[in-house]
C-alpha positions in Angstrom: 135.0 -33.0 -146.6 136.0 -30.9 -149.6 137.3 -33.1 -152.4 140.9 -32.7 -153.5 139.9 -31.8 -157.0 138.1 -28.7 -155.8 141.1 -27.7 -153.8 143.4 -28.3 -156.8 141.1 -26.2 -159.0 141.4 -23.4 -156.5 145.2 -23.5 -156.8 145.8 -25.0 -153.4 148.7 -27.4 -153.1 149.7 -29.9 -150.5 151.4 -27.3 -148.2 148.3 -25.0 -148.2 146.0 -27.9 -147.5 148.1 -29.0 -144.5 148.2 -25.4 -143.2 144.4 -25.1 -143.5 143.9 -28.4 -141.7 146.2 -27.3 -138.9 144.5 -24.0 -138.6 141.1 -25.7 -138.3 142.5 -28.1 -135.8 143.8 -25.2 -133.6 140.6 -23.2 -134.0 138.0 -25.9 -133.4 139.8 -28.8 -131.7 139.9 -32.4 -132.6 136.5 -33.2 -131.1 134.7 -30.5 -133.0 136.0 -31.1 -136.5 133.9 -34.4 -137.1 130.8 -32.5 -136.0 131.5 -29.7 -138.4 132.1 -32.1 -141.2 128.9 -34.0 -140.5 126.9 -30.8 -140.5 128.6 -29.7 -143.8 127.7 -33.1 -145.3 124.1 -32.8 -144.3 123.9 -29.3 -145.7 125.4 -30.5 -149.0 122.9 -33.4 -149.2 120.0 -31.2 -148.5 121.1 -28.8 -151.2 121.5 -31.6 -153.7 118.0 -32.9 -152.8 116.5 -29.4 -153.3 118.2 -28.9 -156.6 117.0 -32.3 -157.8 113.4 -31.4 -156.8 113.6 -28.1 -158.7 115.0 -29.8 -161.7 112.2 -32.5 -161.7 109.6 -29.7 -161.3 111.0 -27.8 -164.3 111.2 -30.9 -166.5 107.7 -31.9 -165.5 106.4 -28.4 -166.4 108.2 -28.5 -169.7 106.6 -31.9 -170.5 103.1 -30.5 -169.6 103.7 -27.4 -171.8 104.6 -29.6 -174.8 101.2 -31.4 -174.7 
């Protein structure tokens, strides 16, 4: 799920986070929330892997151009 530091950076306090959680609970239900969180986690992992691949390709290209 979203880390507390990101929420704090966005200016969300404890009351706002509770309100958002309750709204999600009402909208999606208790059974659907873990599935949504799992999908979000997979998406974030795929994004990190893709950015890692791009970074490695760029670094590899820079090393080849220095030779």
